[in-house]
C-alpha positions as CSV (number, residue, x, y, z in Angstrom):
1,M,-5.1,-17.1,0.6
2,K,-8.6,-18.4,1.3
3,N,-8.5,-20.6,-1.8
4,L,-5.2,-22.0,-0.8
5,I,-6.5,-22.9,2.7
6,R,-9.6,-24.5,1.1
7,Q,-7.5,-26.6,-1.2
8,I,-5.3,-27.7,1.7
9,R,-8.4,-28.7,3.7
10,N,-9.7,-30.7,0.7
11,V,-6.4,-32.6,0.3
12,T,-5.9,-33.3,4.0
13,A,-9.5,-34.5,4.3
14,R,-8.7,-37.4,2.1
15,L,-5.6,-38.4,4.0
16,P,-5.4,-40.7,7.0
17,L,-5.6,-38.8,10.3
18,S,-1.9,-39.3,11.1
19,R,-0.7,-37.8,7.8
20,A,-3.1,-34.9,8.1
21,V,-1.7,-34.1,11.5
22,I,1.9,-34.2,10.1
23,I,1.0,-32.0,7.2
24,A,-0.7,-29.5,9.5
25,M,2.3,-29.4,11.8
26,L,4.6,-28.7,8.8
27,L,2.3,-26.1,7.2
28,G,1.6,-24.2,10.5
29,P,5.0,-22.4,10.6
30,I,4.8,-21.6,6.9
31,A,1.4,-20.0,7.3
32,G,2.6,-18.0,10.3
33,G,5.6,-16.8,8.3
34,V,3.4,-15.6,5.4
35,L,1.1,-13.7,7.8
36,A,4.1,-12.1,9.6
37,Y,5.6,-11.1,6.3
38,G,2.2,-9.4,5.4
39,A,2.2,-7.5,8.7
40,V,5.8,-6.3,8.1
41,A,4.9,-5.2,4.6
42,A,1.9,-3.3,5.9
43,Q,4.0,-1.5,8.4
44,Q,6.5,-0.5,5.7
45,E,3.7,0.8,3.6
46,S,2.3,3.2,6.3
47,N,3.4,6.3,4.4
48,V,1.5,5.5,1.2
49,V,-1.2,7.6,-0.3
50,T,-3.5,5.6,-2.7
51,I,-5.2,7.2,-5.6
52,D,-8.6,5.6,-6.1
53,N,-12.0,6.6,-7.3
54,F,-10.8,10.2,-8.1
55,S,-9.5,10.8,-4.6
56,F,-6.3,10.7,-2.5
57,G,-6.4,8.5,0.6
58,P,-5.7,9.5,3.2
59,K,-6.5,13.1,2.3
60,E,-4.1,14.3,5.0
61,L,-0.9,12.6,6.2
62,T,1.3,13.7,9.1
63,I,4.9,12.5,9.0
64,P,8.3,13.3,10.5
65,V,11.1,15.1,8.6
66,G,13.1,12.8,6.3
67,T,10.1,10.5,5.6
68,T,9.4,9.3,2.0
69,V,5.8,9.2,0.9
70,K,4.7,7.0,-1.9
71,W,1.6,7.7,-4.0
72,I,0.1,4.7,-5.9
73,N,-2.5,5.1,-8.6
74,H,-5.2,2.4,-8.3
75,D,-7.6,4.1,-10.7
76,D,-8.2,3.0,-14.3
77,I,-7.2,6.4,-15.6
78,P,-4.0,8.5,-15.3
79,H,-3.5,10.9,-12.4
80,S,-0.5,13.0,-11.2
81,V,0.7,14.5,-7.9
82,V,1.6,18.2,-8.0
83,N,2.6,20.4,-5.0
84,K,1.1,23.8,-5.1
85,D,4.5,25.4,-4.2
86,K,6.3,23.3,-6.9
87,A,8.4,21.3,-4.3
88,F,7.5,18.1,-6.2
89,R,5.6,17.0,-9.3
90,S,5.0,13.5,-10.7
91,K,4.6,12.5,-14.3
92,A,1.2,11.1,-15.2
93,L,0.7,7.9,-13.3
94,D,-1.0,5.1,-15.1
95,T,-2.8,2.3,-13.2
96,D,-0.5,0.8,-10.5
97,D,2.3,3.3,-11.2
98,S,3.8,5.1,-8.3
99,F,5.6,8.3,-7.3
100,S,7.8,8.9,-4.2
101,F,9.1,12.0,-2.6
102,T,11.2,12.5,0.5
103,F,10.3,15.4,2.7
104,A,13.6,17.0,3.9
105,S,12.0,20.0,5.7
106,A,9.1,20.7,8.0
107,G,6.0,22.3,6.7
108,T,2.6,21.8,5.2
109,F,2.6,20.6,1.6
110,D,-0.7,20.9,-0.2
111,Y,-1.0,18.9,-3.5
112,F,-3.5,18.1,-6.2
113,C,-3.9,16.0,-9.3
114,G,-2.6,18.0,-12.3
115,L,-5.1,16.3,-14.5
116,H,-8.1,16.6,-12.1
117,P,-7.5,19.7,-10.0
118,F,-10.5,19.0,-7.8
119,M,-8.5,16.1,-6.3
120,M,-6.6,17.5,-3.4
121,G,-4.5,16.3,-0.4
122,K,-2.0,17.5,2.2
123,V,1.2,16.2,3.8
124,I,2.1,17.8,7.1
125,V,5.8,17.4,8.0
126,K,6.9,17.9,11.6
């Protein structure tokens, strides 16, 4: 996004002032729309656990019943998500692969990486 803004500034700097103002007026709503889309996407991704640097983040997540949680592996090596009580289990997730699970009942769900058991996390469903 920063590169795009820099390129737009370079182009508009070479235009007469009246054209630069018109371009800025036209691009303003577009930039606002892109930023709003990013904010909505971030809200929708609030129940995401990232796997990065051999850890789950956040380590503990509290959600209401019926919520779907998505785990995304951002590490360069495979990881998996395994519930200690066998309520859910993912396949090995390669880089940028994901696994989702919908929590239909309340409780505390401890999980770990099946390939690296020292990696642990917890989902609390209320």
